[in-house]
Every structure is written in C-alpha cells, then in structure tokens.
C-alpha positions as CSV (number, residue, x, y, z in Angstrom):
1,X,105.1,189.0,154.8
2,X,102.3,191.1,154.1
3,X,99.3,189.1,155.3
4,X,97.7,189.3,152.0
5,X,99.9,186.6,150.5
6,X,99.0,184.0,152.8
7,X,95.3,183.7,150.3
8,X,92.8,183.9,153.6
9,X,90.3,187.5,153.1
10,X,89.9,187.4,156.0
11,X,93.6,188.1,157.2
12,X,95.1,192.0,156.3
13,X,97.4,194.3,157.6
14,X,95.3,196.6,158.2
15,X,93.1,194.2,160.5
16,X,96.5,193.7,162.0
17,X,97.5,197.2,162.6
18,X,94.1,198.5,163.8
19,X,92.8,195.7,166.1
20,X,91.1,195.6,169.0
21,X,88.5,194.8,171.5
22,X,86.7,198.4,169.8
23,X,87.5,197.7,165.9
24,X,85.0,196.2,164.2
25,X,84.5,192.0,164.1
26,X,86.2,190.3,162.1
27,X,85.1,186.9,161.5
28,X,82.9,184.7,163.9
29,X,82.2,181.1,163.1
30,X,78.9,179.7,164.7
31,X,78.3,176.0,165.4
32,X,74.5,175.1,164.6
33,X,74.5,171.3,164.9
34,X,77.0,168.6,166.8
35,X,75.1,166.1,164.3
36,X,77.0,164.9,161.4
37,X,76.3,161.7,158.6
38,X,79.9,161.0,158.2
39,X,82.2,159.6,160.8
40,X,85.6,160.9,160.0
41,X,88.1,158.8,161.7
42,X,90.1,162.4,163.2
43,X,87.1,163.5,164.1
44,X,86.9,164.3,168.0
45,X,83.0,165.5,167.9
46,X,81.9,167.2,170.8
47,X,81.8,167.0,174.4
48,X,78.9,165.2,175.7
49,X,77.4,167.9,177.0
50,X,77.6,170.1,173.8
51,X,76.1,167.8,172.0
52,X,72.3,168.7,170.0
53,X,71.0,171.6,168.3
54,X,71.4,175.3,168.9
55,X,68.1,176.4,168.9
56,X,66.4,179.2,166.0
57,X,66.6,181.6,168.8
58,X,69.9,182.2,169.7
59,X,71.7,181.8,166.4
60,X,69.3,184.7,165.3
61,X,69.8,186.8,168.3
62,X,73.8,185.6,168.3
63,X,73.5,186.7,164.8
64,X,71.7,189.9,165.6
65,X,75.0,190.6,168.1
66,X,77.9,190.3,165.9
67,X,75.9,192.2,162.7
68,X,75.8,195.1,165.6
69,X,79.5,195.1,165.3
70,X,80.3,195.4,162.2
71,X,81.1,192.0,161.5
72,X,82.9,191.2,158.0
73,X,82.8,187.6,157.6
74,X,80.3,184.9,159.7
75,X,80.8,180.7,159.3
76,X,78.4,178.6,159.7
77,X,79.7,175.2,160.9
78,X,79.0,171.6,163.0
79,X,79.0,169.0,163.1
80,X,77.0,169.3,159.6
81,X,75.4,172.6,159.4
82,X,73.3,171.6,156.3
83,X,71.6,169.3,158.9
84,X,70.1,171.9,160.9
85,X,66.9,173.1,159.7
86,X,67.0,176.8,159.7
87,X,69.9,177.1,157.7
88,X,68.9,178.8,154.4
89,X,67.0,181.6,156.8
90,X,70.0,182.2,159.0
91,X,71.8,182.9,155.9
92,X,69.0,185.1,154.3
93,X,69.1,186.7,158.0
94,X,73.0,187.6,157.6
95,X,72.6,188.9,154.7
96,X,69.4,191.1,155.6
97,X,71.8,192.4,158.4
98,X,74.4,193.7,156.1
99,X,77.4,191.0,156.6
100,X,79.9,190.6,153.6
101,X,81.4,186.9,153.6
102,X,78.9,184.5,154.5
103,X,80.8,181.4,154.8
104,X,79.6,177.5,155.3
105,X,81.8,174.3,155.9
106,X,80.0,171.6,155.5
107,X,81.3,167.9,154.2
108,X,79.5,168.0,151.0
109,X,77.0,165.1,151.1
110,X,74.0,167.4,150.9
111,X,71.6,167.6,147.8
112,X,73.1,170.3,144.8
113,X,69.8,172.3,144.9
114,X,70.3,172.4,148.7
115,X,73.7,174.3,148.6
116,X,72.4,176.5,145.3
117,X,69.7,177.1,147.3
118,X,71.9,178.4,149.9
119,X,74.2,180.9,147.6
120,X,70.7,182.7,146.4
121,X,70.6,183.1,150.0
122,X,73.6,184.9,150.4
123,X,76.2,182.4,150.7
124,X,79.5,183.1,148.7
125,X,82.0,180.9,150.7
126,X,81.9,177.4,151.1
127,X,84.9,174.8,152.5
128,X,84.3,171.0,151.8
129,X,86.0,168.4,153.4
130,X,87.7,166.3,150.6
131,X,90.4,164.0,152.2
132,X,90.8,161.3,149.1
133,X,91.4,161.1,145.3
134,X,89.5,157.6,145.0
135,X,86.1,156.5,146.2
136,X,87.5,153.7,148.3
137,X,89.6,156.0,150.2
138,X,86.9,158.7,150.4
139,X,84.6,156.7,151.6
140,X,86.7,155.5,154.5
141,X,87.4,158.8,155.6
142,X,84.2,159.3,156.1
143,X,83.0,156.8,158.0
144,X,80.1,156.5,154.8
145,X,79.8,154.1,151.8
146,X,79.2,155.4,148.4
147,X,79.2,159.1,149.3
148,X,82.9,160.1,148.0
149,X,80.9,160.7,144.2
150,X,78.0,163.0,146.0
151,X,80.6,165.1,147.2
152,X,83.2,165.8,144.3
153,X,80.6,166.2,141.9
154,X,78.8,168.8,144.6
155,X,82.6,170.3,144.2
156,X,82.9,170.2,140.9
157,X,79.5,172.1,140.1
158,X,79.8,174.1,142.9
159,X,83.5,175.3,142.5
160,X,82.1,177.1,139.4
161,X,79.5,179.2,140.9
162,X,81.1,180.6,144.1
163,X,84.8,180.8,146.1
164,X,85.0,176.9,146.9
165,X,88.1,175.5,148.6
166,X,88.7,172.3,149.8
167,X,90.4,170.7,153.4
168,X,92.6,168.1,153.3
169,X,92.9,166.5,156.7
170,X,95.9,164.5,156.6
171,X,95.8,160.7,158.7
172,X,98.4,157.7,158.6
173,X,95.9,156.3,156.2
174,X,95.4,158.6,153.6
175,X,98.8,160.4,154.0
176,X,100.2,158.5,151.3
177,X,98.4,159.8,148.5
178,X,98.8,163.6,149.5
179,X,100.1,164.7,146.3
180,X,97.6,162.6,144.4
181,X,94.7,164.3,146.4
182,X,96.3,167.9,145.9
183,X,96.1,166.8,142.1
184,X,92.8,166.1,141.8
185,X,91.4,169.1,144.0
186,X,93.5,171.0,141.1
187,X,91.5,169.2,138.6
188,X,88.0,169.8,139.9
189,X,88.2,173.8,139.4
190,X,88.6,174.5,143.5
191,X,89.8,178.1,144.5
192,X,92.5,176.9,147.1
193,X,93.4,173.7,149.1
194,X,94.0,173.8,152.9
195,X,96.2,170.6,153.6
196,X,97.1,170.2,157.5
197,X,97.7,166.8,159.3
198,X,95.4,166.2,162.1
199,X,96.3,167.2,165.2
200,X,96.9,163.0,166.1
201,X,99.3,162.7,163.0
202,X,102.6,164.5,164.4
203,X,104.7,164.1,161.3
204,X,104.8,167.4,158.4
205,X,104.5,167.6,155.2
206,X,107.8,166.2,154.2
207,X,106.4,164.5,151.3
208,X,104.7,167.1,149.4
209,X,105.6,167.7,145.9
210,X,103.4,170.1,144.3
211,X,103.8,171.7,140.5
212,X,104.6,175.2,140.0
213,X,101.2,175.6,138.2
214,X,99.2,173.9,141.2
215,X,100.6,176.5,143.2
216,X,100.7,179.1,141.2
217,X,96.7,178.5,140.9
218,X,96.2,178.2,145.1
219,X,97.7,181.0,147.0
220,X,96.7,179.5,150.6
221,X,98.4,176.3,148.9
222,X,101.6,178.1,148.1
223,X,101.6,179.5,151.1
224,X,101.3,176.3,153.2
225,X,104.0,174.4,150.7
226,X,106.4,177.4,151.3
227,X,106.5,177.3,154.9
228,X,107.0,173.2,154.7
229,X,110.5,173.9,152.4
230,X,111.7,176.9,154.7
231,X,111.1,174.2,158.1
232,X,108.4,175.7,159.7
233,X,105.0,173.0,161.0
234,X,101.6,173.5,159.7
235,X,101.1,173.4,163.9
236,X,102.9,174.7,167.2
237,X,103.7,177.8,168.4
238,X,107.9,178.6,169.1
239,X,109.8,180.6,171.9
240,X,110.0,183.6,169.4
241,X,106.5,183.6,168.4
242,X,104.1,186.3,169.9
243,X,103.0,184.5,173.4
244,X,99.8,186.3,172.7
245,X,96.7,185.6,170.5
246,X,95.5,189.0,169.8
247,X,92.9,187.4,167.1
248,X,90.6,186.7,170.0
249,X,89.8,190.5,169.8
250,X,87.6,190.4,166.6
251,X,87.4,186.8,166.1
252,X,85.2,183.9,167.8
253,X,83.9,180.7,167.6
254,X,80.5,179.9,169.8
255,X,79.2,176.8,170.8
256,X,76.3,175.8,172.8
257,X,76.1,179.1,174.2
258,X,79.7,179.2,175.1
259,X,82.7,181.4,173.4
260,X,86.0,179.8,172.6
261,X,89.6,181.4,171.6
262,X,88.9,180.0,168.0
263,X,87.5,177.2,166.7
264,X,90.8,175.0,166.7
265,X,90.7,175.6,170.6
266,X,86.6,174.2,170.8
267,X,87.6,171.4,168.7
268,X,90.6,169.8,170.9
269,X,87.9,170.3,173.6
270,X,89.4,173.2,175.6
271,X,87.8,175.5,177.7
272,X,85.8,178.2,176.8
273,X,86.1,182.0,177.5
274,X,82.8,183.0,178.7
275,X,79.1,182.7,178.0
276,X,78.1,184.4,175.0
277,X,74.7,185.5,177.0
278,X,74.3,189.2,177.8
279,X,75.8,192.1,175.8
280,X,78.5,191.7,173.0
281,X,80.5,194.1,174.2
282,X,80.6,192.3,177.9
283,X,82.1,189.4,175.5
284,X,84.6,191.2,173.9
285,X,85.8,192.4,177.4
286,X,86.0,189.4,178.6
287,X,88.3,188.3,175.5
288,X,90.3,191.4,175.8
289,X,91.0,190.1,179.1
290,X,92.2,186.4,177.9
291,X,94.1,188.2,175.8
292,X,96.0,190.4,178.2
293,X,96.4,187.5,180.6
294,X,96.9,184.6,179.0
295,X,100.1,183.5,177.6
296,X,99.3,180.9,174.6
297,X,103.1,179.3,174.9
298,X,102.4,178.1,178.5
299,X,99.0,176.5,177.4
300,X,99.4,172.9,175.9
301,X,96.2,173.1,173.5
302,X,98.1,176.8,171.4
303,X,101.2,175.4,171.9
304,X,100.9,172.6,170.0
305,X,97.9,172.8,168.0
306,X,98.0,176.8,166.7
307,X,98.1,176.8,163.3
308,X,100.6,178.5,161.0
309,X,98.5,181.4,159.5
310,X,96.7,182.6,162.8
311,X,100.7,182.4,164.1
312,X,101.7,184.5,161.3
313,X,98.8,187.1,162.1
314,X,100.1,187.6,165.9
315,X,103.0,187.7,165.0
316,X,102.4,190.8,162.7
317,X,99.9,192.5,165.1
318,X,102.8,192.4,167.6
319,X,105.0,194.0,165.0
320,X,102.6,196.5,164.1
321,X,101.2,197.7,167.5
322,X,104.4,196.3,169.4
323,X,102.1,194.2,171.7
C-alpha cells in the first residue's frame, strides 16, 4: 500500500524512503496551553508539572528553530490553543518563515471570527473534535452545556473555506452512535473523518457500517474502515511490526520545554526524550539515539497505543530503508 492512499498529507512514500536525523522536518506539534474550556471525559489532561501556558518568546523561538530545518507542517494544539493570547501572531510568524502547512487542533468553540482571522493569517488545516451527532450527547462529551450548536455551526461554515477534518473519539457513552456520527459529520461537508476509540475503550470498531459514497469522499475514514474489515485494530503494535519508530527522526511534539516521541506518547503521560533548549541539531541527535536504542514493542505506551497510520508508516520505512 502506498502511504499516500491513507489520506494524511504528511505520510508519503518519498518521506519514508529518505527520512533521517538530517532530512527536512516533516511535522512538529507545539502545545501552547494546558487550559481548556471543555471537560471531555476521555481527556487525561496534562501532568501538574506541565500545566500552564508557553511563553510567547519560547513559542516563537521553537518555531524559528523548526523552520531552520525546512519544516513542512506545524500543528498548534493544547489544551485549547485558541485560548492562548498570541496565536494569531504566531501563525503569521510561521507563515512568514515559509512553513507550508499550518494546522490547528481545536474543540471548535471559539468565535467564528477568530477562526477566520487565523485562516487569513496562515492556518490551512483545522481539526475539530466532534464526538456526537446530537446536542444532548455533544454537550455531555464536551462537559459543557449549550456548546454543541456553536461547534457544529463553526464546522459547517469553515468546511467551505479550508481543509477541515473532524476527530471522533469513542467512549462507552457515544459508541452506540458511531454510524450516525459519521453520517452527520459527512453532511457538514468536512474533508475527512478520523474515528478512534479512546485509550480507555478496549473494544474496536465492530459496529462500524459506512456507505460506499461516504467512504469514497473521505480517504482517512476509508483507510481505517478497511483496517477494521481486515481485522486490524486502530491501536497497538504486533510482533511482526517495526519495533523501531522512524517517525521520531523528522517529527516531534513539544510540551513545557520537552520534546516527546509523538503526541500520543505525551498525552499518555510518557517520559520526554529530552529538553528542547539548545540547538535543533542536538535535539534531532537525541531523537536519533532514542530511535536506535528504543524497542517500541517493549514499551507499554507504544505497544498498546501506537495508531495504525504510524504503524504503517514505520513499517514502510523498514521496507524501503531496511531499518
């Protein structure tokens, strides 16, 4: 399978064939704040030591260092990144540095005008959480009253302006609605739909039943559906998979001055690889050492939580580079 068929624009066969500690940075994610105006039941939040906002100066310096290694895609997240006061300015800075893809992960609750301002400033990819197809469950999943209507209205209006995807995190509460949520999201006009069981939900997607017309319009959803049909889970490593993680070579997540193997590893409260201070070259050397020395199959977080897209990418690197 060509990685391009998955639907994520950062996952490419050409990237897998050439990735190394000195290749261009492909995708980096910066956590701007731990603050959030939602109280989602599946969110683990940040460790106490990592709570708070990144300073403006630190955020700008990290983006500058990443851009110096020809970063292709940057993602700003949190918490809820629209609560960070310098977001528009930081997006403009990333655009001025030549970063091609500027992405935002958000709960969708901010004013429509702020999202439109962010798009004008350089954001060209928005990912919104959409965990229900009705107001009562939507408000329950957000842990906030009277918010679902604003979120869904923003999704519908922004989908016509930008590449917008929704992430559907499944728990025992909203799992029975899975097929209706997918249909509802598709009708909002979104570019793609990422369905994933929460880390706390052991069952896979046995109830997923999606029409061919919806699958044909949403490649990431179709990829995950094919995996389900073939008996592959969304999360987890098998013995036959690559035990190394080449993604760390040109991809990173940064929180509170530390760089992590990936965003999932950080959200599962795993230990960071190291600090982000110092030169980006030193950071990438640290990540290359982690790649060489770390056996992901022996790591509980990697073994139980690595996503199917990451597994397929790492397996393709092993195939193309014999590593």
